[in-house]
N, CA, C and O of each residue as an XYZ file, in Angstrom:
828
protein
N     -20.734    -28.723     49.478
C     -19.873    -28.109     48.450
C     -20.117    -28.742     47.088
O     -20.309    -28.052     46.086
N     -20.105    -30.097     47.076
C     -20.246    -30.781     45.800
C     -21.650    -30.604     45.222
O     -21.828    -30.542     44.005
N     -22.659    -30.523     46.122
C     -24.019    -30.306     45.634
C     -24.139    -28.952     44.958
O     -24.846    -28.813     43.960
N     -23.444    -27.942     45.503
C     -23.446    -26.617     44.896
C     -22.773    -26.632     43.535
O     -23.245    -25.988     42.598
N     -21.680    -27.358     43.423
C     -20.970    -27.477     42.148
C     -21.841    -28.190     41.125
O     -21.919    -27.783     39.966
N     -22.503    -29.271     41.571
C     -23.373    -30.025     40.668
C     -24.544    -29.175     40.183
O     -24.937    -29.248     39.019
N     -25.102    -28.361     41.099
C     -26.212    -27.485     40.722
C     -25.761    -26.481     39.680
O     -26.453    -26.251     38.688
N     -24.613    -25.890     39.904
C     -24.092    -24.909     38.950
C     -23.802    -25.564     37.601
O     -24.068    -24.978     36.552
N     -23.260    -26.773     37.632
C     -22.975    -27.507     36.394
C     -24.263    -27.798     35.638
O     -24.327    -27.642     34.419
N     -25.293    -28.224     36.376
C     -26.585    -28.511     35.738
C     -27.186    -27.259     35.119
O     -27.786    -27.323     34.046
N     -27.029    -26.118     35.790
C     -27.550    -24.857     35.261
C     -26.838    -24.469     33.971
O     -27.466    -24.000     33.022
N     -25.516    -24.671     33.944
C     -24.733    -24.361     32.744
C     -25.156    -25.261     31.584
O     -25.317    -24.799     30.455
N     -25.334    -26.550     31.875
C     -25.746    -27.500     30.839
C     -27.129    -27.142     30.310
O     -27.363    -27.151     29.101
N     -28.051    -26.823     31.232
C     -29.413    -26.447     30.845
C     -29.393    -25.211     29.949
O     -30.080    -25.174     28.928
N     -28.610    -24.201     30.323
C     -28.518    -22.977     29.531
C     -27.951    -23.269     28.145
O     -28.445    -22.741     27.149
N     -26.926    -24.100     28.079
C     -26.314    -24.447     26.797
C     -27.299    -25.186     25.899
O     -27.401    -24.898     24.707
N     -28.031    -26.151     26.486
C     -29.003    -26.929     25.708
C     -30.119    -26.025     25.202
O     -30.542    -26.149     24.053
N     -30.603    -25.110     26.055
C     -31.667    -24.190     25.650
C     -31.206    -23.286     24.514
O     -31.948    -23.065     23.557
N     -29.993    -22.763     24.611
C     -29.478    -21.888     23.562
C     -29.292    -22.650     22.258
O     -29.557    -22.126     21.177
N     -28.836    -23.884     22.370
C     -28.663    -24.706     21.173
C     -30.011    -24.994     20.518
O     -30.147    -24.911     19.297
N     -31.007    -25.333     21.340
C     -32.348    -25.611     20.827
C     -32.950    -24.360     20.177
O     -33.578    -24.434     19.121
N     -32.747    -23.222     20.825
C     -33.302    -21.965     20.315
C     -32.624    -21.564     19.006
O     -33.289    -21.149     18.056
N     -31.303    -21.689     18.964
C     -30.567    -21.331     17.748
C     -30.975    -22.217     16.576
O     -31.108    -21.745     15.447
N     -31.170    -23.502     16.852
C     -31.591    -24.422     15.796
C     -32.960    -24.007     15.257
O     -33.190    -24.028     14.048
N     -33.877    -23.625     16.176
C     -35.208    -23.188     15.750
C     -35.118    -21.916     14.914
O     -35.852    -21.750     13.940
N     -34.214    -21.020     15.303
C     -34.057    -19.767     14.547
C     -33.560    -20.047     13.125
O     -34.078    -19.479     12.164
N     -32.573    -20.906     12.995
C     -32.040    -21.198     11.664
C     -33.086    -21.892     10.788
O     -33.101    -21.705      9.571
N     -33.957    -22.691     11.404
C     -35.000    -23.377     10.652
C     -36.109    -22.430     10.213
O     -36.674    -22.584      9.131
N     -36.423    -21.430     11.075
C     -37.507    -20.500     10.757
C     -37.288    -19.190     11.498
O     -37.917    -18.970     12.533
N     -36.412    -18.305     11.004
C     -36.083    -17.066     11.714
C     -37.250    -16.116     11.908
O     -37.273    -15.383     12.897
N     -38.226    -16.101     10.997
C     -39.355    -15.177     11.133
C     -40.270    -15.552     12.290
O     -40.907    -14.683     12.884
N     -40.339    -16.840     12.614
C     -41.206    -17.276     13.705
C     -40.475    -17.279     15.041
O     -41.115    -17.152     16.084
N     -39.151    -17.420     15.039
C     -38.401    -17.468     16.289
C     -37.965    -16.076     16.719
O     -38.082    -15.732     17.895
N     -37.461    -15.264     15.783
C     -37.216    -13.852     16.074
C     -35.849    -13.519     16.618
O     -35.335    -12.441     16.319
N     -35.227    -14.393     17.408
C     -33.912    -14.118     17.977
C     -33.076    -15.386     17.909
O     -33.608    -16.494     17.841
N     -31.766    -15.210     17.927
C     -30.868    -16.360     17.834
C     -30.731    -17.043     19.185
O     -30.502    -18.252     19.236
N     -30.865    -16.300     20.285
C     -30.734    -16.849     21.629
C     -31.962    -16.495     22.466
O     -32.654    -15.525     22.158
N     -32.247    -17.268     23.526
C     -33.384    -16.949     24.396
C     -33.169    -15.642     25.143
O     -32.050    -15.135     25.218
N     -34.252    -15.101     25.694
C     -34.153    -13.894     26.510
C     -33.272    -14.153     27.723
O     -33.369    -15.198     28.365
N     -32.401    -13.175     28.031
C     -31.530    -13.298     29.188
C     -32.299    -13.095     30.485
O     -33.427    -12.602     30.458
N     -31.710    -13.466     31.625
C     -32.414    -13.353     32.915
C     -32.797    -11.932     33.284
O     -33.848    -11.723     33.890
N     -31.971    -10.941     32.935
C     -32.311     -9.556     33.275
C     -33.558     -9.098     32.531
O     -34.435     -8.456     33.110
N     -33.634     -9.429     31.252
C     -34.809     -9.085     30.466
C     -36.030     -9.854     30.957
O     -37.112     -9.284     31.095
N     -35.858    -11.140     31.219
C     -36.975    -11.974     31.667
C     -37.567    -11.447     32.975
O     -38.787    -11.384     33.125
N     -36.704    -11.072     33.917
C     -37.196    -10.563     35.196
C     -37.802     -9.166     35.065
O     -38.710     -8.809     35.815
N     -37.306     -8.386     34.124
C     -37.917     -7.076     33.878
C     -39.332     -7.248     33.338
O     -40.252     -6.542     33.749
N     -39.496     -8.178     32.425
C     -40.824     -8.470     31.891
C     -41.765     -8.885     33.021
O     -42.881     -8.376     33.128
N     -41.311     -9.804     33.855
C     -42.139    -10.316     34.950
C     -42.500     -9.232     35.954
O     -43.545     -9.306     36.600
N     -41.645     -8.228     36.088
C     -41.890     -7.171     37.081
C     -43.125     -6.344     36.757
O     -43.657     -5.663     37.633
N     -43.588     -6.392     35.510
C     -44.763     -5.613     35.123
C     -46.073     -6.378     35.330
O     -47.146     -5.853     35.034
N     -45.996     -7.598     35.829
C     -47.210     -8.340     36.144
C     -47.836     -7.740     37.402
O     -47.187     -7.706     38.447
N     -49.074     -7.270     37.326
C     -49.708     -6.700     38.520
C     -50.146     -7.808     39.473
O     -51.029     -8.603     39.150
N     -49.528     -7.853     40.640
C     -49.853     -8.891     41.620
C     -50.340     -8.238     42.904
O     -49.629     -7.440     43.516
N     -51.538     -8.579     43.301
C     -52.092     -8.114     44.571
C     -51.775     -9.167     45.631
O     -52.093    -10.338     45.426
N     -51.157     -8.794     46.759
C     -50.800     -9.768     47.789
C     -51.979    -10.619     48.243
O     -51.809    -11.801     48.544
N     -53.175    -10.029     48.296
C     -54.347    -10.756     48.776
C     -54.838    -11.804     47.770
O     -55.434    -12.809     48.158
N     -54.588    -11.569     46.487
C     -55.074    -12.496     45.461
C     -53.937    -13.085     44.634
O     -54.144    -13.515     43.499
N     -52.752    -13.102     45.200
C     -51.558    -13.558     44.482
C     -51.731    -14.960     43.906
O     -51.286    -15.239     42.792
N     -52.379    -15.842     44.670
C     -52.526    -17.232     44.248
C     -53.452    -17.372     43.049
O     -53.434    -18.399     42.371
N     -54.266    -16.342     42.778
C     -55.234    -16.428     41.673
C     -54.792    -15.661     40.428
O     -55.523    -15.640     39.438
N     -53.622    -15.033     40.451
C     -53.160    -14.260     39.297
C     -52.985    -15.173     38.087
O     -52.230    -16.144     38.136
N     -53.691    -14.852     36.999
C     -53.666    -15.694     35.802
C     -52.964    -14.960     34.658
O     -53.276    -13.812     34.344
N     -52.008    -15.659     34.050
C     -51.182    -15.053     33.006
C     -51.118    -15.965     31.786
O     -50.977    -17.182     31.906
N     -51.226    -15.353     30.620
C     -51.032    -16.054     29.348
C     -49.707    -15.599     28.758
O     -49.450    -14.401     28.635
N     -48.867    -16.563     28.393
C     -47.597    -16.239     27.734
C     -47.649    -16.734     26.294
O     -47.946    -17.901     26.035
N     -47.358    -15.837     25.370
C     -47.367    -16.160     23.948
C     -45.939    -16.402     23.472
O     -45.070    -15.544     23.631
N     -45.704    -17.567     22.891
C     -44.377    -17.879     22.368
C     -43.313    -18.020     23.424
O     -42.288    -17.344     23.333
N     -43.498    -18.864     24.425
C     -42.519    -18.986     25.513
C     -41.184    -19.597     25.107
O     -40.192    -19.433     25.818
N     -41.141    -20.300     23.976
C     -39.867    -20.856     23.513
C     -39.297    -21.878     24.482
O     -39.950    -22.876     24.786
N     -38.089    -21.640     24.967
C     -37.459    -22.566     25.913
C     -37.818    -22.254     27.359
O     -37.439    -23.004     28.259
N     -38.543    -21.162     27.603
C     -39.065    -20.892     28.926
C     -38.335    -19.934     29.847
O     -38.604    -19.963     31.048
N     -37.413    -19.069     29.363
C     -36.731    -18.168     30.297
C     -37.666    -17.157     30.955
O     -37.502    -16.833     32.132
N     -38.650    -16.654     30.197
C     -39.606    -15.710     30.783
C     -40.580    -16.463     31.689
O     -40.981    -15.953     32.736
N     -40.954    -17.666     31.287
C     -41.812    -18.503     32.130
C     -41.180    -18.693     33.504
O     -41.859    -18.594     34.526
N     -39.896    -18.961     33.522
C     -39.168    -19.155     34.780
C     -39.245    -17.897     35.638
O     -39.440    -17.975     36.851
N     -39.091    -16.735     34.998
C     -39.151    -15.465     35.730
C     -40.554    -15.203     36.263
O     -40.709    -14.646     37.350
N     -41.580    -15.600     35.509
C     -42.959    -15.434     35.968
C     -43.214    -16.264     37.223
O     -43.865    -15.802     38.160
N     -42.703    -17.479     37.235
C     -42.866    -18.349     38.397
C     -42.115    -17.776     39.601
O     -42.624    -17.797     40.722
N     -40.909    -17.268     39.365
C     -40.141    -16.638     40.449
C     -40.842    -15.383     40.966
O     -40.688    -15.012     42.130
N     -41.605    -14.739     40.101
C     -42.372    -13.550     40.494
C     -43.522    -13.917     41.436
O     -44.021    -13.078     42.186
N     -43.930    -15.188     41.379
C     -44.998    -15.643     42.263
C     -46.211    -16.205     41.566
O     -47.195    -16.556     42.218
N     -46.157    -16.299     40.223
C     -47.284    -16.865     39.477
C     -47.244    -18.386     39.611
O     -46.230    -19.019     39.316
N     -48.345    -18.956     40.055
C     -48.431    -20.405     40.183
C     -48.467    -21.051     38.792
O     -49.094    -20.531     37.870
N     -47.778    -22.204     38.660
C     -47.769    -22.894     37.373
C     -49.179    -23.179     36.868
O     -49.455    -23.034     35.677
N     -50.072    -23.584     37.770
C     -51.428    -23.934     37.347
C     -52.227    -22.730     36.868
O     -53.293    -22.885     36.272
N     -51.709    -21.522     37.131
C     -52.361    -20.302     36.644
C     -51.678    -19.729     35.412
O     -51.967    -18.609     34.990
N     -50.767    -20.510     34.840
C     -50.044    -20.099     33.642
C     -50.555    -20.863     32.425
O     -50.663    -22.089     32.452
N     -50.868    -20.133     31.362
C     -51.159    -20.758     30.069
C     -50.030    -20.386     29.127
O     -49.753    -19.206     28.912
N     -49.385    -21.388     28.570
C     -48.256    -21.177     27.662
C     -48.690    -21.603     26.258
O     -48.923    -22.785     26.003
N     -48.795    -20.635     25.361
C     -49.220    -20.913     23.989
C     -47.997    -20.924     23.085
O     -47.361    -19.891     22.872
N     -47.676    -22.092     22.559
C     -46.463    -22.257     21.755
C     -46.789    -22.911     20.420
O     -47.585    -23.847     20.349
N     -46.157    -22.399     19.355
C     -46.405    -22.903     18.005
C     -45.442    -24.038     17.633
O     -45.813    -24.953     16.899
N     -44.216    -23.976     18.137
C     -43.188    -24.943     17.765
C     -43.358    -26.267     18.511
O     -43.353    -26.269     19.742
N     -43.509    -27.388     17.810
C     -43.626    -28.689     18.474
C     -42.388    -29.029     19.308
O     -42.499    -29.690     20.342
N     -41.218    -28.585     18.867
C     -39.983    -28.853     19.614
C     -40.003    -28.163     20.962
O     -39.719    -28.785     21.985
N     -40.337    -26.879     20.971
C     -40.421    -26.142     22.225
C     -41.559    -26.679     23.093
O     -41.441    -26.728     24.318
N     -42.643    -27.075     22.467
C     -43.826    -27.545     23.178
C     -43.488    -28.756     24.053
O     -43.869    -28.809     25.223
N     -42.793    -29.698     23.495
C     -42.419    -30.909     24.227
C     -41.558    -30.574     25.432
O     -41.747    -31.134     26.511
N     -40.623    -29.671     25.253
C     -39.732    -29.277     26.345
C     -40.493    -28.535     27.444
O     -40.246    -28.760     28.629
N     -41.420    -27.651     27.055
C     -42.201    -26.883     28.025
C     -43.078    -27.799     28.876
O     -43.180    -27.609     30.088
N     -43.707    -28.786     28.251
C     -44.569    -29.704     28.993
C     -43.779    -30.535     30.002
O     -44.286    -30.878     31.069
N     -42.561    -30.846     29.659
C     -41.702    -31.593     30.578
C     -41.218    -30.700     31.717
O     -41.156    -31.137     32.866
N     -40.877    -29.461     31.405
C     -40.293    -28.555     32.398
C     -41.344    -27.944     33.315
O     -41.075    -27.689     34.489
N     -42.564    -27.704     32.772
C     -43.629    -27.068     33.563
C     -44.889    -27.952     33.522
O     -45.875    -27.601     32.872
N     -44.850    -29.081     34.210
C     -45.942    -30.064     34.120
C     -47.283    -29.568     34.654
O     -48.326    -30.095     34.268
N     -47.278    -28.574     35.525
C     -48.536    -28.081     36.102
C     -49.128    -26.900     35.328
O     -50.252    -26.478     35.601
N     -48.376    -26.370     34.366
C     -48.886    -25.272     33.544
C     -49.766    -25.824     32.427
O     -49.664    -26.998     32.069
N     -50.622    -24.981     31.886
C     -51.460    -25.354     30.747
C     -50.691    -25.001     29.474
O     -50.730    -23.864     29.004
N     -50.000    -25.986     28.934
C     -49.163    -25.781     27.751
C     -49.969    -26.170     26.509
O     -50.365    -27.324     26.345
N     -50.203    -25.186     25.640
C     -51.103    -25.376     24.504
C     -50.361    -25.184     23.187
O     -49.589    -24.239     23.026
N     -50.606    -26.090     22.255
C     -50.069    -25.941     20.896
C     -51.060    -25.124     20.083
O     -52.193    -25.552     19.862
N     -50.629    -23.938     19.633
C     -51.557    -23.109     18.874
C     -50.910    -21.879     18.301
O     -49.706    -21.670     18.448
N     -51.710    -21.061     17.646
C     -51.255    -19.873     16.933
C     -51.650    -18.628     17.724
O     -52.834    -18.397     17.968
N     -50.666    -17.832     18.123
C     -50.924    -16.635     18.928
C     -51.672    -15.556     18.155
O     -52.186    -14.612     18.756
N     -51.739    -15.679     16.841
C     -52.461    -14.699     16.039
C     -53.919    -15.119     15.794
O     -54.665    -14.445     15.084
N     -54.301    -16.252     16.402
C     -55.689    -16.721     16.360
C     -56.043    -17.221     17.763
O     -56.224    -18.418     17.985
N     -56.135    -16.282     18.697
C     -56.291    -16.648     20.107
C     -57.616    -17.336     20.405
O     -57.656    -18.270     21.206
N     -58.691    -16.895     19.780
C     -59.997    -17.501     20.066
C     -60.021    -18.968     19.666
O     -60.581    -19.808     20.370
N     -59.405    -19.264     18.528
C     -59.362    -20.642     18.052
C     -58.410    -21.483     18.891
O     -58.701    -22.637     19.207
N     -57.268    -20.897     19.250
C     -56.243    -21.637     19.984
C     -56.589    -21.831     21.457
O     -56.193    -22.824     22.068
N     -57.334    -20.873     22.026
C     -57.599    -20.902     23.471
C     -59.095    -20.722     23.758
O     -59.480    -19.751     24.409
N     -59.930    -21.629     23.288
C     -61.374    -21.469     23.480
C     -61.806    -21.554     24.949
O     -62.884    -21.077     25.301
N     -60.975    -22.156     25.807
C     -61.350    -22.342     27.207
C     -61.135    -21.087     28.056
O     -61.680    -20.986     29.155
N     -60.352    -20.142     27.561
C     -60.099    -18.919     28.335
C     -61.248    -17.935     28.135
O     -61.556    -17.538     27.012
N     -61.867    -17.556     29.233
C     -63.010    -16.649     29.166
C     -62.552    -15.209     28.952
O     -61.472    -14.815     29.392
N     -63.376    -14.448     28.283
C     -63.087    -13.025     28.073
C     -63.021    -12.313     29.428
O     -63.802    -12.585     30.339
N     -62.059    -11.392     29.523
C     -61.915    -10.602     30.740
C     -61.464    -11.372     31.954
O     -61.768    -10.974     33.079
N     -60.737    -12.481     31.760
C     -60.350    -13.327     32.894
C     -58.860    -13.275     33.244
O     -58.459    -13.776     34.294
N     -58.040    -12.680     32.381
C     -56.590    -12.712     32.584
C     -56.064    -11.437     33.242
O     -56.578    -10.342     33.011
N     -55.032    -11.605     34.063
C     -54.404    -10.471     34.743
C     -53.264     -9.873     33.915
O     -52.854     -8.737     34.152
N     -52.755    -10.632     32.953
C     -51.696    -10.123     32.067
C     -51.508    -11.081     30.906
O     -51.728    -12.286     31.031
N     -51.097    -10.526     29.772
C     -50.625    -11.330     28.646
C     -49.188    -10.912     28.388
O     -48.896     -9.729     28.212
N     -48.299    -11.885     28.368
C     -46.878    -11.647     28.115
C     -46.552    -12.214     26.739
O     -46.798    -13.390     26.470
N     -46.004    -11.383     25.881
C     -45.703    -11.808     24.519
C     -44.193    -11.846     24.266
O     -43.482    -10.859     24.451
N     -43.738    -13.015     23.839
C     -42.347    -13.178     23.404
C     -42.302    -13.383     21.894
O     -41.344    -13.945     21.363
N     -43.340    -12.927     21.213
C     -43.459    -13.098     19.767
C     -42.560    -12.117     19.017
O     -42.341    -11.002     19.489
N     -42.041    -12.514     17.861
C     -41.280    -11.589     17.007
C     -42.239    -10.720     16.195
O     -42.367    -10.899     14.984
N     -42.912     -9.781     16.858
C     -43.970     -9.010     16.199
C     -43.474     -8.200     15.013
O     -44.206     -8.005     14.043
N     -42.236     -7.729     15.085
C     -41.731     -6.879     14.006
C     -41.616     -7.619     12.674
O     -41.489     -6.991     11.623
N     -41.660     -8.936     12.715
C     -41.613     -9.705     11.465
C     -42.995     -9.836     10.838
O     -43.148    -10.429      9.770
N     -44.026     -9.264     11.526
C     -45.400     -9.372     11.064
C     -45.911     -8.027     10.531
O     -45.438     -6.976     10.965
N     -46.861     -8.046      9.605
C     -47.476     -6.791      9.136
C     -48.160     -6.063     10.286
O     -48.569     -6.679     11.270
N     -48.280     -4.747     10.152
C     -48.884     -3.925     11.200
C     -50.271     -4.413     11.587
O     -50.591     -4.486     12.773
N     -51.097     -4.749     10.604
C     -52.467     -5.184     10.880
C     -52.480     -6.460     11.715
O     -53.341     -6.638     12.576
N     -51.537     -7.329     11.460
C     -51.469     -8.600     12.192
C     -51.033     -8.367     13.643
O     -51.514     -9.037     14.557
N     -50.127     -7.418     13.844
C     -49.698     -7.076     15.210
C     -50.860     -6.517     16.005
O     -51.091     -6.912     17.148
N     -51.594     -5.590     15.391
C     -52.735     -4.980     16.072
C     -53.819     -6.015     16.362
O     -54.449     -5.976     17.419
N     -54.033     -6.920     15.444
C     -55.019     -7.972     15.641
C     -54.667     -8.818     16.868
O     -55.536     -9.141     17.679
N     -53.402     -9.168     16.993
C     -52.944     -9.954     18.139
C     -53.204     -9.192     19.442
O     -53.690     -9.758     20.421
N     -52.870     -7.896     19.435
C     -53.052     -7.069     20.623
C     -54.524     -6.992     21.027
O     -54.850     -7.173     22.200
N     -55.411     -6.727     20.075
C     -56.821     -6.552     20.416
C     -57.494     -7.872     20.773
O     -58.439     -7.889     21.562
N     -57.021     -8.975     20.205
C     -57.512    -10.279     20.641
C     -57.124    -10.530     22.094
O     -57.909    -11.069     22.875
N     -55.894    -10.130     22.447
C     -55.435    -10.284     23.832
C     -56.241     -9.400     24.777
O     -56.588     -9.821     25.880
N     -56.539     -8.173     24.346
C     -57.334     -7.266     25.183
C     -58.687     -7.879     25.551
O     -59.198     -7.647     26.646
N     -59.262     -8.658     24.640
C     -60.556     -9.279     24.912
C     -60.456    -10.289     26.057
O     -61.430    -10.513     26.775
N     -59.294    -10.889     26.224
C     -59.110    -11.893     27.276
C     -58.670    -11.272     28.601
O     -58.743    -11.913     29.649
N     -58.215    -10.023     28.546
C     -57.676     -9.365     29.731
C     -58.765     -8.677     30.558
O     -59.785     -8.231     30.032
N     -58.515     -8.606     31.865
C     -59.370     -7.812     32.742
C     -59.183     -6.335     32.385
O     -58.157     -5.977     31.806
N     -60.141     -5.476     32.715
C     -59.991     -4.040     32.435
C     -58.718     -3.479     33.073
O     -58.472     -3.668     34.264
N     -57.921     -2.792     32.265
C     -56.687     -2.185     32.759
C     -55.501     -3.114     32.854
O     -54.400     -2.675     33.189
N     -55.699     -4.407     32.563
C     -54.596     -5.367     32.638
C     -53.655     -5.191     31.438
O     -54.110     -4.820     30.357
N     -52.347     -5.452     31.610
C     -51.372     -5.150     30.557
C     -51.100     -6.269     29.563
O     -51.173     -7.456     29.880
N     -50.784     -5.839     28.349
C     -50.180     -6.701     27.337
C     -48.710     -6.303     27.307
O     -48.380     -5.156     27.009
N     -47.829     -7.251     27.615
C     -46.406     -6.950     27.810
C     -45.597     -7.606     26.703
O     -45.702     -8.811     26.472
N     -44.796     -6.808     26.026
C     -44.026     -7.266     24.863
C     -42.604     -6.737     24.965
O     -42.402     -5.580     25.333
N     -41.616     -7.567     24.645
C     -40.260     -7.026     24.586
C     -39.833     -6.877     23.134
O     -40.347     -7.555     22.245
N     -38.882     -5.977     22.914
C     -38.433     -5.719     21.544
C     -36.998     -5.205     21.552
O     -36.564     -4.537     22.491
N     -36.279     -5.528     20.494
C     -34.920     -5.012     20.316
C     -34.928     -3.720     19.506
O     -33.878     -3.113     19.291
N     -36.093     -3.304     19.062
C     -36.218     -2.139     18.181
C     -36.163     -0.825     18.956
O     -36.453     -0.780     20.151
N     -35.787      0.242     18.252
C     -35.788      1.576     18.854
C     -37.205      2.092     19.047
O     -37.457      2.891     19.949
N     -38.131      1.643     18.206
C     -39.507      2.128     18.275
C     -40.439      1.026     18.748
O     -40.065     -0.146     18.804
N     -41.656      1.420     19.088
C     -42.654      0.470     19.575
C     -42.947     -0.595     18.515
O     -43.117     -0.259     17.343
N     -43.008     -1.867     18.902
C     -43.334     -2.915     17.932
C     -44.794     -2.872     17.488
O     -45.172     -3.535     16.522
N     -45.617     -2.089     18.197
C     -47.014     -1.898     17.804
C     -47.251     -0.398     17.675
O     -46.848      0.375     18.544
N     -47.906      0.013     16.590
C     -48.112      1.433     16.299
C     -48.603      2.199     17.520
O     -49.487      1.728     18.236
N     -48.025      3.394     17.764
C     -48.349      4.157     18.965
C     -49.372      5.259     18.718
O     -49.738      5.975     19.650
N     -49.835      5.407     17.496
C     -50.727      6.519     17.174
C     -52.199      6.135     17.283
O     -53.053      6.709     16.607
N     -52.482      5.174     18.126
C     -53.862      4.738     18.322
C     -54.401      5.280     19.641
O     -53.706      5.275     20.657
N     -55.656      5.749     19.613
C     -56.308      6.215     20.834
C     -56.958      5.065     21.587
O     -57.532      5.257     22.659
N     -56.862      3.869     21.017
C     -57.518      2.715     21.620
C     -56.706      2.105     22.766
O     -57.238      1.324     23.554
N     -55.419      2.460     22.861
C     -54.602      1.916     23.943
C     -53.476      2.879     24.296
O     -53.073      3.715     23.488
N     -52.978      2.742     25.520
C     -51.848      3.550     25.975
C     -50.579      2.709     25.904
O     -50.624      1.481     25.980
N     -49.458      3.387     25.760
C     -48.172      2.711     25.592
C     -47.129      3.313     26.518
O     -47.028      4.533     26.648
N     -46.352      2.446     27.162
C     -45.178      2.903     27.893
C     -44.098      1.839     27.746
O     -44.378      0.714     27.332
N     -42.871      2.197     28.087
C     -41.778      1.232     27.932
C     -40.751      1.394     29.038
O     -40.691      2.423     29.711
N     -39.952      0.365     29.210
C     -38.870      0.382     30.195
C     -37.647      1.062     29.604
O     -37.630      1.415     28.425
N     -36.640      1.239     30.416
C     -35.335      1.652     29.900
C     -34.689      0.448     29.220
O     -35.183     -0.674     29.336
N     -33.602      0.678     28.521
C     -32.910     -0.419     27.836
C     -32.305     -1.391     28.845
O     -31.700     -0.974     29.832
N     -32.469     -2.677     28.593
C     -31.802     -3.708     29.396
C     -30.514     -4.040     28.662
O     -30.495     -4.860     27.744
N     -29.446     -3.394     29.081
C     -28.183     -3.484     28.351
C     -27.468     -4.820     28.561
O     -26.646     -5.224     27.738
N     -27.782     -5.498     29.656
C     -27.109     -6.771     29.935
C     -27.724     -7.923     29.147
O     -27.227     -9.048     29.186
N     -28.804     -7.634     28.433
C     -29.370     -8.652     27.546
C     -28.631     -8.604     26.210
O     -28.120     -7.553     25.821
N     -28.572     -9.735     25.508
C     -27.954     -9.738     24.187
C     -28.968    -10.242     23.161
O     -29.420    -11.385     23.224
N     -29.321     -9.352     22.199
C     -28.964     -7.928     22.134
C     -29.782     -7.116     23.142
O     -30.781     -7.609     23.666
N     -29.364     -5.868     23.419
C     -30.131     -5.023     24.350
C     -31.585     -4.913     23.913
O     -31.889     -4.888     22.720
N     -32.476     -4.847     24.892
C     -33.905     -4.839     24.589
C     -34.643     -3.919     25.551
O     -34.109     -3.513     26.583
N     -35.879     -3.602     25.192
C     -36.776     -2.855     26.074
C     -38.085     -3.610     26.220
O     -38.449     -4.421     25.368
N     -38.783     -3.337     27.302
C     -40.092     -3.938     27.537
C     -41.152     -2.883     27.256
O     -41.067     -1.755     27.742
N     -42.146     -3.260     26.468
C     -43.247     -2.354     26.115
C     -44.521     -2.849     26.771
O     -44.808     -4.046     26.766
N     -45.289     -1.917     27.340
C     -46.520     -2.254     28.047
C     -47.683     -1.519     27.396
O     -47.675     -0.294     27.278
N     -48.686     -2.290     26.974
C     -49.865     -1.736     26.303
C     -51.104     -2.001     27.153
O     -51.320     -3.116     27.628
N     -51.905     -0.968     27.336
C     -53.135     -1.079     28.116
C     -54.295     -0.494     27.326
O     -54.195      0.601     26.774
N     -55.380     -1.224     27.278
C     -56.550     -0.752     26.529
C     -57.140      0.485     27.185
O     -57.300      0.545     28.404
N     -57.459      1.469     26.359
C     -58.078      2.695     26.854
C     -59.527      2.405     27.214
O     -60.223      1.696     26.488
N     -59.970      2.945     28.314
C     -61.351      2.716     28.757
C     -62.341      3.261     27.728
O     -62.096      4.270     27.068
N     -63.467      2.556     27.617
C     -64.570      2.934     26.716
C     -64.194      2.877     25.243
O     -64.754      3.612     24.430
N     -63.242      2.001     24.892
C     -62.910      1.792     23.477
C     -63.115      0.349     23.094
O     -62.887     -0.023     21.942
């Protein structure tokens, strides 16, 4: 009984500390953080549900997460079945970076810029990733910069593998009038604050 109470207490404390850390980062630099609070569990698990996992090769599924922050989506990816050693977490904030390395010691936690993937992640081979998950505040960036991030990610992804992005916006955070990729989205996750949708982008073949 007491162990259950202690576990619940620790979870509450962890959530409070993460929200406090995230809010502080937002007030210091709102354009780079994007939201006042971390992604909620419903949104995080919805994002993770779009990771294509084959039962036969589950242990080899490789995922890159851009801007993991305090790690709520990272946690959902691990619960989905992604091994920590197959996770690359690219984070710009030194504060978040330190926390991620402590919380996910077996993941490849990298300090770098998600808008310069080749420079930040020279060890990742082209066409080697099963998914890229983005927690970046793309809407705070110019259209050209958003597209650049997407196409850099496509170079690292296997053919047909998804680039997954969540957004609080009514419209796609990346322009939808391109023939170079296909776009689909989830329904609204109303239990998240604020409500959000998950957007999935896939490179069109022969482009």
